[in-house]
All heavy atoms as a GROMACS GRO file, in nm:
protein
  623
    1MET      N    1   6.624  10.915   9.795
    1MET     CA    2   6.568  10.922   9.661
    1MET      C    3   6.470  10.807   9.641
    1MET      O    4   6.491  10.698   9.693
    1MET     CB    5   6.679  10.913   9.557
    1MET     CG    6   6.763  11.035   9.543
    1MET     SD    7   6.868  11.021   9.397
    1MET     CE    8   7.012  11.103   9.459
    2GLU      N    9   6.369  10.833   9.563
    2GLU     CA   10   6.270  10.731   9.531
    2GLU      C   11   6.328  10.632   9.428
    2GLU      O   12   6.417  10.667   9.350
    2GLU     CB   13   6.145  10.797   9.472
    2GLU     CG   14   6.076  10.893   9.566
    2GLU     CD   15   6.015  10.824   9.687
    2GLU    OE1   16   5.965  10.710   9.671
    2GLU    OE2   17   6.018  10.883   9.795
    3ASN      N   18   6.274  10.510   9.426
    3ASN     CA   19   6.321  10.409   9.331
    3ASN      C   20   6.309  10.454   9.186
    3ASN      O   21   6.399  10.430   9.106
    3ASN     CB   22   6.246  10.277   9.352
    3ASN     CG   23   6.292  10.204   9.476
    3ASN    OD1   24   6.402  10.224   9.524
    3ASN    ND2   25   6.206  10.119   9.528
    4THR      N   26   6.198  10.520   9.151
    4THR     CA   27   6.181  10.565   9.013
    4THR      C   28   6.286  10.669   8.974
    4THR      O   29   6.336  10.669   8.862
    4THR     CB   30   6.040  10.623   8.989
    4THR    OG1   31   6.014  10.726   9.084
    4THR    CG2   32   5.934  10.515   9.000
    5GLU      N   33   6.320  10.755   9.070
    5GLU     CA   34   6.422  10.857   9.046
    5GLU      C   35   6.559  10.790   9.024
    5GLU      O   36   6.634  10.828   8.933
    5GLU     CB   37   6.426  10.949   9.167
    5GLU     CG   38   6.508  11.072   9.155
    5GLU     CD   39   6.489  11.163   9.275
    5GLU    OE1   40   6.454  11.116   9.386
    5GLU    OE2   41   6.510  11.283   9.256
    6ILE      N   42   6.591  10.691   9.107
    6ILE     CA   43   6.718  10.619   9.094
    6ILE      C   44   6.725  10.549   8.959
    6ILE      O   45   6.828  10.554   8.890
    6ILE     CB   46   6.735  10.520   9.211
    6ILE    CG1   47   6.763  10.598   9.340
    6ILE    CG2   48   6.844  10.418   9.183
    6ILE    CD1   49   6.762  10.514   9.466
    7LEU      N   50   6.617  10.486   8.917
    7LEU     CA   51   6.616  10.417   8.787
    7LEU      C   52   6.630  10.514   8.671
    7LEU      O   53   6.699  10.484   8.572
    7LEU     CB   54   6.489  10.334   8.773
    7LEU     CG   55   6.481  10.211   8.864
    7LEU    CD1   56   6.344  10.146   8.853
    7LEU    CD2   57   6.592  10.112   8.833
    8ARG      N   58   6.568  10.630   8.680
    8ARG     CA   59   6.583  10.732   8.575
    8ARG      C   60   6.726  10.780   8.565
    8ARG      O   61   6.781  10.797   8.455
    8ARG     CB   62   6.489  10.850   8.601
    8ARG     CG   63   6.342  10.817   8.578
    8ARG     CD   64   6.251  10.933   8.612
    8ARG     NE   65   6.276  11.045   8.521
    8ARG     CZ   66   6.267  11.173   8.556
    8ARG    NH1   67   6.233  11.205   8.679
    8ARG    NH2   68   6.290  11.267   8.469
    9LEU      N   69   6.788  10.805   8.681
    9LEU     CA   70   6.929  10.848   8.683
    9LEU      C   71   7.020  10.739   8.626
    9LEU      O   72   7.113  10.767   8.550
    9LEU     CB   73   6.972  10.883   8.826
    9LEU     CG   74   6.914  11.013   8.880
    9LEU    CD1   75   6.926  11.018   9.031
    9LEU    CD2   76   6.983  11.132   8.814
   10GLN      N   77   6.993  10.615   8.662
   10GLN     CA   78   7.074  10.503   8.612
   10GLN      C   79   7.064  10.494   8.460
   10GLN      O   80   7.165  10.481   8.391
   10GLN     CB   81   7.026  10.373   8.676
   10GLN     CG   82   7.100  10.250   8.628
   10GLN     CD   83   7.057  10.128   8.703
   10GLN    OE1   84   7.106  10.105   8.812
   10GLN    NE2   85   6.964  10.051   8.646
   11GLU      N   86   6.944  10.503   8.407
   11GLU     CA   87   6.925  10.498   8.262
   11GLU      C   88   6.999  10.613   8.193
   11GLU      O   89   7.066  10.594   8.090
   11GLU     CB   90   6.777  10.503   8.228
   11GLU     CG   91   6.748  10.488   8.081
   11GLU     CD   92   6.599  10.486   8.050
   11GLU    OE1   93   6.519  10.453   8.139
   11GLU    OE2   94   6.564  10.520   7.936
   12TYR      N   95   6.989  10.732   8.249
   12TYR     CA   96   7.057  10.849   8.192
   12TYR      C   97   7.209  10.830   8.192
   12TYR      O   98   7.275  10.852   8.090
   12TYR     CB   99   7.020  10.974   8.271
   12TYR     CG  100   7.101  11.094   8.231
   12TYR    CD1  101   7.074  11.162   8.112
   12TYR    CD2  102   7.206  11.138   8.310
   12TYR    CE1  103   7.150  11.272   8.074
   12TYR    CE2  104   7.282  11.248   8.273
   12TYR     CZ  105   7.254  11.314   8.155
   12TYR     OH  106   7.330  11.422   8.116
   13LEU      N  107   7.265  10.788   8.306
   13LEU     CA  108   7.411  10.773   8.316
   13LEU      C  109   7.463  10.659   8.229
   13LEU      O  110   7.571  10.669   8.171
   13LEU     CB  111   7.452  10.753   8.462
   13LEU     CG  112   7.433  10.876   8.551
   13LEU    CD1  113   7.459  10.839   8.697
   13LEU    CD2  114   7.522  10.990   8.507
   14ARG      N  115   7.388  10.550   8.220
   14ARG     CA  116   7.429  10.439   8.132
   14ARG      C  117   7.440  10.488   7.988
   14ARG      O  118   7.534  10.454   7.917
   14ARG     CB  119   7.328  10.324   8.140
   14ARG     CG  120   7.344  10.239   8.262
   14ARG     CD  121   7.240  10.128   8.264
   14ARG     NE  122   7.262  10.040   8.378
   14ARG     CZ  123   7.184   9.938   8.408
   14ARG    NH1  124   7.076   9.912   8.334
   14ARG    NH2  125   7.211   9.863   8.512
   15GLY      N  126   7.342  10.566   7.944
   15GLY     CA  127   7.347  10.619   7.808
   15GLY      C  128   7.456  10.723   7.789
   15GLY      O  129   7.527  10.722   7.689
   16LEU      N  130   7.472  10.811   7.887
   16LEU     CA  131   7.572  10.917   7.878
   16LEU      C  132   7.713  10.861   7.868
   16LEU      O  133   7.792  10.902   7.785
   16LEU     CB  134   7.561  11.008   8.001
   16LEU     CG  135   7.660  11.124   8.010
   16LEU    CD1  136   7.632  11.227   7.901
   16LEU    CD2  137   7.654  11.187   8.147
   17PHE      N  138   7.745  10.764   7.955
   17PHE     CA  139   7.880  10.706   7.959
   17PHE      C  140   7.894  10.582   7.872
   17PHE      O  141   8.002  10.525   7.863
   17PHE     CB  142   7.918  10.674   8.104
   17PHE     CG  143   7.931  10.796   8.191
   17PHE    CD1  144   7.857  10.807   8.307
   17PHE    CD2  145   8.016  10.900   8.158
   17PHE    CE1  146   7.868  10.918   8.390
   17PHE    CE2  147   8.028  11.012   8.238
   17PHE     CZ  148   7.954  11.021   8.355
   18LYS      N  149   7.783  10.536   7.811
   18LYS     CA  150   7.783  10.415   7.728
   18LYS      C  151   7.838  10.296   7.807
   18LYS      O  152   7.923  10.222   7.761
   18LYS     CB  153   7.860  10.438   7.599
   18LYS     CG  154   7.795  10.546   7.513
   18LYS     CD  155   7.870  10.573   7.387
   18LYS     CE  156   7.810  10.680   7.300
   18LYS     NZ  157   7.732  10.785   7.356
   19LEU      N  158   7.784  10.281   7.930
   19LEU     CA  159   7.827  10.174   8.022
   19LEU      C  160   7.704  10.102   8.075
   19LEU      O  161   7.646  10.140   8.177
   19LEU     CB  162   7.905  10.233   8.140
   19LEU     CG  163   8.045  10.284   8.114
   19LEU    CD1  164   8.098  10.360   8.234
   19LEU    CD2  165   8.137  10.168   8.080
   20PRO      N  166   7.662   9.994   8.009
   20PRO     CA  167   7.544   9.922   8.057
   20PRO      C  168   7.564   9.858   8.194
   20PRO      O  169   7.468   9.829   8.263
   20PRO     CB  170   7.519   9.817   7.949
   20PRO     CG  171   7.644   9.808   7.870
   20PRO     CD  172   7.716   9.939   7.886
   21GLU      N  173   7.690   9.840   8.236
   21GLU     CA  174   7.716   9.780   8.367
   21GLU      C  175   7.713   9.882   8.482
   21GLU      O  176   7.731   9.847   8.598
   21GLU     CB  177   7.849   9.703   8.368
   21GLU     CG  178   7.972   9.788   8.344
   21GLU     CD  179   8.007   9.810   8.196
   21GLU    OE1  180   7.923   9.787   8.107
   21GLU    OE2  181   8.120   9.853   8.171
   22LEU      N  182   7.690  10.010   8.450
   22LEU     CA  183   7.679  10.113   8.553
   22LEU      C  184   7.546  10.096   8.627
   22LEU      O  185   7.444  10.068   8.567
   22LEU     CB  186   7.685  10.250   8.487
   22LEU     CG  187   7.682  10.371   8.580
   22LEU    CD1  188   7.772  10.480   8.526
   22LEU    CD2  189   7.542  10.422   8.601
   23SER      N  190   7.551  10.109   8.760
   23SER     CA  191   7.428  10.102   8.838
   23SER      C  192   7.426  10.213   8.941
   23SER      O  193   7.529  10.258   8.990
   23SER     CB  194   7.413   9.966   8.906
   23SER     OG  195   7.517   9.943   8.999
   24VAL      N  196   7.305  10.259   8.970
   24VAL     CA  197   7.283  10.359   9.075
   24VAL      C  198   7.207  10.288   9.186
   24VAL      O  199   7.105  10.223   9.161
   24VAL     CB  200   7.202  10.480   9.022
   24VAL    CG1  201   7.176  10.580   9.133
   24VAL    CG2  202   7.277  10.546   8.906
   25ARG      N  203   7.259  10.298   9.308
   25ARG     CA  204   7.203  10.224   9.420
   25ARG      C  205   7.170  10.316   9.537
   25ARG      O  206   7.241  10.413   9.564
   25ARG     CB  207   7.302  10.118   9.469
   25ARG     CG  208   7.345  10.022   9.360
   25ARG     CD  209   7.448   9.926   9.409
   25ARG     NE  210   7.506   9.850   9.300
   25ARG     CZ  211   7.606   9.766   9.313
   25ARG    NH1  212   7.660   9.745   9.432
   25ARG    NH2  213   7.652   9.701   9.208
   26ARG      N  214   7.063  10.280   9.604
   26ARG     CA  215   7.020  10.354   9.724
   26ARG      C  216   7.131  10.347   9.830
   26ARG      O  217   7.197  10.246   9.845
   26ARG     CB  218   6.892  10.290   9.778
   26ARG     CG  219   6.837  10.357   9.901
   26ARG     CD  220   6.708  10.292   9.946
   26ARG     NE  221   6.604  10.297   9.844
   26ARG     CZ  222   6.532  10.404   9.818
   26ARG    NH1  223   6.552  10.515   9.885
   26ARG    NH2  224   6.438  10.402   9.726
   27ARG      N  225   7.149  10.457   9.903
   27ARG     CA  226   7.244  10.461  10.014
   27ARG      C  227   7.171  10.426  10.143
   27ARG      O  228   7.062  10.476  10.168
   27ARG     CB  229   7.305  10.601  10.030
   27ARG     CG  230   7.396  10.638   9.917
   27ARG     CD  231   7.453  10.775   9.937
   27ARG     NE  232   7.564  10.768  10.032
   27ARG     CZ  233   7.625  10.875  10.083
   27ARG    NH1  234   7.584  10.995  10.050
   27ARG    NH2  235   7.724  10.862  10.166
   28GLU      N  236   7.234  10.342  10.221
   28GLU     CA  237   7.175  10.306  10.349
   28GLU      C  238   7.178  10.427  10.442
   28GLU      O  239   7.279  10.497  10.452
   28GLU     CB  240   7.255  10.191  10.412
   28GLU     CG  241   7.186  10.125  10.527
   28GLU     CD  242   7.256   9.998  10.573
   28GLU    OE1  243   7.346   9.949  10.502
   28GLU    OE2  244   7.221   9.952  10.681
   29PHE      N  245   7.068  10.455  10.506
   29PHE     CA  246   7.053  10.564  10.604
   29PHE      C  247   7.055  10.704  10.543
   29PHE      O  248   7.060  10.803  10.614
   29PHE     CB  249   7.158  10.556  10.715
   29PHE     CG  250   7.167  10.421  10.780
   29PHE    CD1  251   7.282  10.345  10.770
   29PHE    CD2  252   7.060  10.369  10.851
   29PHE    CE1  253   7.291  10.221  10.830
   29PHE    CE2  254   7.068  10.244  10.910
   29PHE     CZ  255   7.184  10.169  10.900
   30LYS      N  256   7.054  10.717  10.410
   30LYS     CA  257   7.053  10.848  10.344
   30LYS      C  258   6.940  10.850  10.242
   30LYS      O  259   6.923  10.755  10.166
   30LYS     CB  260   7.185  10.876  10.271
   30LYS     CG  261   7.308  10.873  10.358
   30LYS     CD  262   7.322  11.001  10.433
   30LYS     CE  263   7.454  10.999  10.509
   30LYS     NZ  264   7.479  11.121  10.578
   31ASP      N  265   6.865  10.959  10.237
   31ASP     CA  266   6.760  10.967  10.136
   31ASP      C  267   6.778  11.084  10.040
   31ASP      O  268   6.694  11.108   9.954
   31ASP     CB  269   6.622  10.973  10.202
   31ASP     CG  270   6.604  11.094  10.293
   31ASP    OD1  271   6.698  11.175  10.305
   31ASP    OD2  272   6.496  11.107  10.352
   32ASP      N  273   6.890  11.156  10.052
   32ASP     CA  274   6.915  11.270   9.964
   32ASP      C  275   7.023  11.240   9.862
   32ASP      O  276   7.067  11.330   9.790
   32ASP     CB  277   6.956  11.392  10.046
   32ASP     CG  278   7.088  11.373  10.119
   32ASP    OD1  279   7.132  11.257  10.136
   32ASP    OD2  280   7.148  11.474  10.160
   33SER      N  281   7.067  11.114   9.855
   33SER     CA  282   7.177  11.079   9.765
   33SER      C  283   7.171  10.931   9.731
   33SER      O  284   7.098  10.854   9.792
   33SER     CB  285   7.311  11.115   9.828
   33SER     OG  286   7.325  11.051   9.954
   34ALA      N  287   7.252  10.893   9.630
   34ALA     CA  288   7.263  10.754   9.587
   34ALA      C  289   7.408  10.728   9.547
   34ALA      O  290   7.484  10.822   9.524
   34ALA     CB  291   7.170  10.726   9.470
   35GLU      N  292   7.446  10.600   9.542
   35GLU     CA  293   7.582  10.563   9.504
   35GLU      C  294   7.584  10.514   9.360
   35GLU      O  295   7.489  10.452   9.313
   35GLU     CB  296   7.634  10.453   9.597
   35GLU     CG  297   7.647  10.500   9.740
   35GLU     CD  298   7.695  10.392   9.834
   35GLU    OE1  299   7.681  10.272   9.803
   35GLU    OE2  300   7.747  10.428   9.940
   36VAL      N  301   7.696  10.539   9.292
   36VAL     CA  302   7.714  10.496   9.154
   36VAL      C  303   7.824  10.391   9.150
   36VAL      O  304   7.931  10.410   9.209
   36VAL     CB  305   7.750  10.616   9.062
   36VAL    CG1  306   7.765  10.570   8.918
   36VAL    CG2  307   7.646  10.726   9.074
   37TYR      N  308   7.796  10.282   9.080
   37TYR     CA  309   7.891  10.171   9.067
   37TYR      C  310   7.911  10.137   8.921
   37TYR      O  311   7.820  10.152   8.839
   37TYR     CB  312   7.837  10.045   9.136
   37TYR     CG  313   7.838  10.051   9.286
   37TYR    CD1  314   7.739  10.119   9.356
   37TYR    CD2  315   7.938   9.988   9.359
   37TYR    CE1  316   7.739  10.125   9.494
   37TYR    CE2  317   7.939   9.992   9.498
   37TYR     CZ  318   7.839  10.061   9.565
   37TYR     OH  319   7.840  10.066   9.702
   38ILE      N  320   8.030  10.086   8.889
   38ILE     CA  321   8.055  10.018   8.762
   38ILE      C  322   8.088   9.876   8.802
   38ILE      O  323   8.189   9.851   8.868
   38ILE     CB  324   8.170  10.082   8.683
   38ILE    CG1  325   8.134  10.225   8.644
   38ILE    CG2  326   8.200   9.998   8.558
   38ILE    CD1  327   8.243  10.300   8.571
   39GLY      N  328   7.999   9.785   8.767
   39GLY     CA  329   8.009   9.649   8.818
   39GLY      C  330   7.992   9.655   8.970
   39GLY      O  331   7.893   9.710   9.019
   40GLU      N  332   8.088   9.605   9.043
   40GLU     CA  333   8.083   9.610   9.189
   40GLU      C  334   8.176   9.716   9.247
   40GLU      O  335   8.194   9.725   9.368
   40GLU     CB  336   8.117   9.472   9.249
   40GLU     CG  337   8.010   9.368   9.223
   40GLU     CD  338   7.872   9.411   9.274
   40GLU    OE1  339   7.862   9.458   9.389
   40GLU    OE2  340   7.775   9.398   9.198
   41GLU      N  341   8.236   9.799   9.159
   41GLU     CA  342   8.327   9.903   9.207
   41GLU      C  343   8.254  10.036   9.226
   41GLU      O  344   8.199  10.092   9.131
   41GLU     CB  345   8.444   9.922   9.109
   41GLU     CG  346   8.545  10.022   9.160
   41GLU     CD  347   8.668  10.032   9.072
   41GLU    OE1  348   8.683   9.953   8.978
   41GLU    OE2  349   8.748  10.123   9.098
   42PHE      N  350   8.257  10.086   9.349
   42PHE     CA  351   8.199  10.216   9.380
   42PHE      C  352   8.282  10.324   9.313
   42PHE      O  353   8.404  10.324   9.323
   42PHE     CB  354   8.199  10.236   9.533
   42PHE     CG  355   8.166  10.376   9.574
   42PHE    CD1  356   8.036  10.420   9.576
   42PHE    CD2  357   8.268  10.463   9.610
   42PHE    CE1  358   8.006  10.550   9.614
   42PHE    CE2  359   8.238  10.592   9.649
   42PHE     CZ  360   8.107  10.635   9.651
   43ILE      N  361   8.214  10.418   9.244
   43ILE     CA  362   8.288  10.525   9.177
   43ILE      C  363   8.245  10.666   9.216
   43ILE      O  364   8.323  10.760   9.200
   43ILE     CB  365   8.285  10.512   9.023
   43ILE    CG1  366   8.142  10.526   8.971
   43ILE    CG2  367   8.350  10.384   8.976
   43ILE    CD1  368   8.135  10.562   8.824
   44ALA      N  369   8.120  10.683   9.264
   44ALA     CA  370   8.075  10.820   9.288
   44ALA      C  371   7.948  10.822   9.373
   44ALA      O  372   7.885  10.720   9.396
   44ALA     CB  373   8.045  10.890   9.155
   45VAL      N  374   7.916  10.944   9.417
   45VAL     CA  375   7.791  10.968   9.489
   45VAL      C  376   7.712  11.071   9.408
   45VAL      O  377   7.769  11.167   9.354
   45VAL     CB  378   7.816  11.023   9.631
   45VAL    CG1  379   7.686  11.056   9.701
   45VAL    CG2  380   7.896  10.923   9.713
   46LEU      N  381   7.582  11.048   9.396
   46LEU     CA  382   7.491  11.144   9.334
   46LEU      C  383   7.411  11.212   9.444
   46LEU      O  384   7.344  11.144   9.522
   46LEU     CB  385   7.392  11.072   9.243
   46LEU     CG  386   7.432  11.046   9.101
   46LEU    CD1  387   7.328  10.958   9.034
   46LEU    CD2  388   7.449  11.175   9.024
   47PHE      N  389   7.418  11.343   9.452
   47PHE     CA  390   7.343  11.419   9.551
   47PHE      C  391   7.225  11.487   9.483
   47PHE      O  392   7.239  11.545   9.375
   47PHE     CB  393   7.432  11.525   9.617
   47PHE     CG  394   7.540  11.467   9.702
   47PHE    CD1  395   7.667  11.450   9.653
   47PHE    CD2  396   7.513  11.427   9.833
   47PHE    CE1  397   7.768  11.396   9.732
   47PHE    CE2  398   7.612  11.372   9.912
   47PHE     CZ  399   7.740  11.356   9.861
   48ARG      N  400   7.110  11.481   9.548
   48ARG     CA  401   6.989  11.545   9.496
   48ARG      C  402   6.977  11.683   9.559
   48ARG      O  403   6.986  11.699   9.680
   48ARG     CB  404   6.867  11.462   9.534
   48ARG     CG  405   6.737  11.516   9.480
   48ARG     CD  406   6.621  11.426   9.528
   48ARG     NE  407   6.501  11.447   9.450
   48ARG     CZ  408   6.413  11.543   9.473
   48ARG    NH1  409   6.432  11.628   9.572
   48ARG    NH2  410   6.306  11.554   9.398
   49ASN      N  411   6.958  11.784   9.476
   49ASN     CA  412   6.941  11.922   9.522
   49ASN      C  413   6.806  11.973   9.474
   49ASN      O  414   6.771  11.956   9.358
   49ASN     CB  415   7.050  12.013   9.464
   49ASN     CG  416   7.189  11.966   9.502
   49ASN    OD1  417   7.217  11.943   9.618
   49ASN    ND2  418   7.274  11.949   9.402
   50GLU      N  419   6.733  12.036   9.563
   50GLU     CA  420   6.606  12.097   9.525
   50GLU      C  421   6.601  12.239   9.579
   50GLU      O  422   6.613  12.260   9.700
   50GLU     CB  423   6.488  12.017   9.578
   50GLU     CG  424   6.355  12.067   9.527
   50GLU     CD  425   6.239  11.975   9.557
   50GLU    OE1  426   6.262  11.864   9.609
   50GLU    OE2  427   6.125  12.016   9.530
   51GLU      N  428   6.590  12.334   9.487
   51GLU     CA  429   6.580  12.475   9.524
   51GLU      C  430   6.470  12.540   9.442
   51GLU      O  431   6.467  12.525   9.319
   51GLU     CB  432   6.713  12.547   9.498
   51GLU     CG  433   6.821  12.510   9.597
   51GLU     CD  434   6.944  12.598   9.580
   51GLU    OE1  435   6.931  12.714   9.534
   51GLU    OE2  436   7.053  12.548   9.611
   52GLU      N  437   6.382  12.609   9.510
   52GLU     CA  438   6.274  12.681   9.446
   52GLU      C  439   6.195  12.592   9.350
   52GLU      O  440   6.158  12.633   9.240
   52GLU     CB  441   6.327  12.805   9.375
   52GLU     CG  442   6.392  12.905   9.471
   52GLU     CD  443   6.446  13.027   9.401
   52GLU    OE1  444   6.416  13.048   9.282
   52GLU    OE2  445   6.520  13.102   9.467
   53GLY      N  446   6.174  12.467   9.390
   53GLY     CA  447   6.095  12.374   9.310
   53GLY      C  448   6.168  12.307   9.196
   53GLY      O  449   6.111  12.225   9.126
   54GLU      N  450   6.294  12.342   9.174
   54GLU     CA  451   6.372  12.281   9.066
   54GLU      C  452   6.468  12.179   9.125
   54GLU      O  453   6.536  12.205   9.224
   54GLU     CB  454   6.449  12.387   8.988
   54GLU     CG  455   6.357  12.477   8.908
   54GLU     CD  456   6.432  12.561   8.807
   54GLU    OE1  457   6.547  12.526   8.773
   54GLU    OE2  458   6.375  12.662   8.763
   55VAL      N  459   6.475  12.062   9.061
   55VAL     CA  460   6.559  11.953   9.108
   55VAL      C  461   6.681  11.940   9.017
   55VAL      O  462   6.670  11.945   8.894
   55VAL     CB  463   6.482  11.819   9.110
   55VAL    CG1  464   6.571  11.704   9.151
   55VAL    CG2  465   6.362  11.830   9.204
   56SER      N  466   6.797  11.925   9.078
   56SER     CA  467   6.920  11.897   9.004
   56SER      C  468   6.998  11.792   9.082
   56SER      O  469   6.968  11.760   9.197
   56SER     CB  470   7.004  12.024   8.985
   56SER     OG  471   7.048  12.071   9.110
   57TYR      N  472   7.101  11.737   9.017
   57TYR     CA  473   7.182  11.632   9.078
   57TYR      C  474   7.329  11.667   9.062
   57TYR      O  475   7.372  11.715   8.957
   57TYR     CB  476   7.154  11.496   9.011
   57TYR     CG  477   7.008  11.459   9.020
   57TYR    CD1  478   6.919  11.495   8.918
   57TYR    CD2  479   6.958  11.391   9.130
   57TYR    CE1  480   6.785  11.463   8.926
   57TYR    CE2  481   6.823  11.359   9.138
   57TYR     CZ  482   6.738  11.395   9.036
   57TYR     OH  483   6.605  11.364   9.045
   58ALA      N  484   7.407  11.642   9.166
   58ALA     CA  485   7.551  11.665   9.162
   58ALA      C  486   7.620  11.529   9.166
   58ALA      O  487   7.595  11.447   9.256
   58ALA     CB  488   7.596  11.750   9.280
   59PHE      N  489   7.705  11.504   9.067
   59PHE     CA  490   7.782  11.381   9.056
   59PHE      C  491   7.919  11.408   9.116
   59PHE      O  492   7.993  11.491   9.064
   59PHE     CB  493   7.794  11.343   8.908
   59PHE     CG  494   7.865  11.214   8.879
   59PHE    CD1  495   7.793  11.096   8.863
   59PHE    CD2  496   8.002  11.210   8.865
   59PHE    CE1  497   7.858  10.978   8.833
   59PHE    CE2  498   8.068  11.092   8.836
   59PHE     CZ  499   7.996  10.975   8.820
   60GLU      N  500   7.951  11.344   9.227
   60GLU     CA  501   8.078  11.369   9.296
   60GLU      C  502   8.164  11.243   9.295
   60GLU      O  503   8.128  11.141   9.352
   60GLU     CB  504   8.053  11.412   9.441
   60GLU     CG  505   8.179  11.452   9.512
   60GLU     CD  506   8.151  11.509   9.650
   60GLU    OE1  507   8.067  11.599   9.660
   60GLU    OE2  508   8.213  11.459   9.746
   61MET      N  509   8.278  11.255   9.226
   61MET     CA  510   8.369  11.141   9.211
   61MET      C  511   8.506  11.180   9.260
   61MET      O  512   8.566  11.276   9.211
   61MET     CB  513   8.376  11.099   9.064
   61MET     CG  514   8.467  10.985   9.035
   61MET     SD  515   8.454  10.945   8.858
   61MET     CE  516   8.574  10.815   8.849
   62ALA      N  517   8.556  11.107   9.358
   62ALA     CA  518   8.690  11.132   9.409
   62ALA      C  519   8.788  11.041   9.334
   62ALA      O  520   8.760  10.923   9.311
   62ALA     CB  521   8.697  11.102   9.558
   63ILE      N  522   8.902  11.096   9.294
   63ILE     CA  523   9.006  11.019   9.227
   63ILE      C  524   9.132  11.029   9.312
   63ILE      O  525   9.184  11.139   9.334
   63ILE     CB  526   9.033  11.072   9.085
   63ILE    CG1  527   8.905  11.067   9.002
   63ILE    CG2  528   9.145  10.992   9.019
   63ILE    CD1  529   8.914  11.139   8.869
   64LEU      N  530   9.176  10.915   9.362
   64LEU     CA  531   9.294  10.912   9.446
   64LEU      C  532   9.420  10.915   9.361
   64LEU      O  533   9.428  10.849   9.257
   64LEU     CB  534   9.295  10.787   9.534
   64LEU     CG  535   9.175  10.769   9.626
   64LEU    CD1  536   9.184  10.636   9.700
   64LEU    CD2  537   9.165  10.884   9.724
   65ASP      N  538   9.519  10.988   9.406
   65ASP     CA  539   9.646  10.998   9.335
   65ASP      C  540   9.708  10.861   9.313
   65ASP      O  541   9.766  10.834   9.207
   65ASP     CB  542   9.741  11.089   9.414
   65ASP     CG  543   9.872  11.109   9.342
   65ASP    OD1  544   9.870  11.163   9.230
   65ASP    OD2  545   9.977  11.071   9.398
   66ILE      N  546   9.695  10.772   9.411
   66ILE     CA  547   9.757  10.638   9.398
   66ILE      C  548   9.691  10.554   9.289
   66ILE      O  549   9.749  10.455   9.243
   66ILE     CB  550   9.756  10.562   9.532
   66ILE    CG1  551   9.613  10.539   9.579
   66ILE    CG2  552   9.839  10.633   9.636
   66ILE    CD1  553   9.601  10.448   9.699
   67ASP      N  554   9.571  10.592   9.246
   67ASP     CA  555   9.501  10.519   9.141
   67ASP      C  556   9.541  10.567   9.000
   67ASP      O  557   9.509  10.500   8.901
   67ASP     CB  558   9.350  10.532   9.156
   67ASP     CG  559   9.298  10.458   9.277
   67ASP    OD1  560   9.364  10.361   9.321
   67ASP    OD2  561   9.193  10.497   9.329
   68LEU      N  562   9.608  10.678   8.992
   68LEU     CA  563   9.647  10.733   8.860
   68LEU      C  564   9.769  10.662   8.805
   68LEU      O  565   9.855  10.617   8.881
   68LEU     CB  566   9.678  10.883   8.873
   68LEU     CG  567   9.562  10.973   8.915
   68LEU    CD1  568   9.612  11.115   8.935
   68LEU    CD2  569   9.452  10.968   8.811
   69PRO      N  570   9.778  10.653   8.673
   69PRO     CA  571   9.900  10.594   8.613
   69PRO      C  572  10.018  10.688   8.637
   69PRO      O  573  10.000  10.806   8.668
   69PRO     CB  574   9.867  10.584   8.466
   69PRO     CG  575   9.757  10.684   8.442
   69PRO     CD  576   9.681  10.695   8.573
   70ALA      N  577  10.136  10.634   8.623
   70ALA     CA  578  10.257  10.715   8.640
   70ALA      C  579  10.254  10.828   8.537
   70ALA      O  580  10.201  10.814   8.426
   70ALA     CB  581  10.381  10.630   8.619
   71ALA      N  582  10.309  10.942   8.577
   71ALA     CA  583  10.314  11.058   8.488
   71ALA      C  584  10.407  11.028   8.371
   71ALA      O  585  10.515  10.970   8.390
   71ALA     CB  586  10.364  11.180   8.563
   72PRO      N  587  10.367  11.065   8.250
   72PRO     CA  588  10.456  11.043   8.134
   72PRO      C  589  10.577  11.132   8.146
   72PRO      O  590  10.572  11.242   8.202
   72PRO     CB  591  10.369  11.082   8.015
   72PRO     CG  592  10.261  11.168   8.070
   72PRO     CD  593  10.242  11.129   8.214
   73THR      N  594  10.687  11.083   8.093
   73THR     CA  595  10.809  11.164   8.094
   73THR      C  596  10.828  11.229   7.957
   73THR      O  597  10.790  11.171   7.855
   73THR     CB  598  10.933  11.078   8.127
   73THR    OG1  599  10.940  10.972   8.031
   73THR    CG2  600  10.921  11.020   8.266
   74LEU      N  601  10.879  11.348   7.958
   74LEU     CA  602  10.906  11.418   7.832
   74LEU      C  603  11.046  11.384   7.786
   74LEU      O  604  11.142  11.394   7.861
   74LEU     CB  605  10.894  11.569   7.852
   74LEU     CG  606  10.754  11.619   7.892
   74LEU    CD1  607  10.759  11.768   7.922
   74LEU    CD2  608  10.657  11.594   7.779
   75SER      N  609  11.057  11.340   7.663
   75SER     CA  610  11.191  11.313   7.608
   75SER      C  611  11.230  11.429   7.519
   75SER      O  612  11.152  11.484   7.444
   75SER     CB  613  11.192  11.182   7.531
   75SER     OG  614  11.095  11.186   7.429
   76GLU      N  615  11.355  11.467   7.528
   76GLU     CA  616  11.402  11.582   7.449
   76GLU      C  617  11.483  11.539   7.332
   76GLU      O  618  11.538  11.440   7.321
   76GLU     CB  619  11.485  11.673   7.539
   76GLU     CG  620  11.398  11.734   7.646
   76GLU     CD  621  11.475  11.833   7.734
   76GLU    OE1  622  11.558  11.909   7.681
   76GLU    OE2  623  11.450  11.832   7.853
   0.00000   0.00000   0.00000
């Protein structure tokens, strides 16, 4: 992805999630995607798709089970 494209995506995501500390960074050795961080924590990959002259982006975020809080218990 070009620098201007990365900056546009970063501005959009910062506004969407209301997170000024969110950053979109170029991926080493890849030009069809970028990485998304909150502070220094990697959270997702943005993939660029182009079909029939139209450009779209896919935001892919993996959430590990071990990162989730314990399941709430139902009390009767």
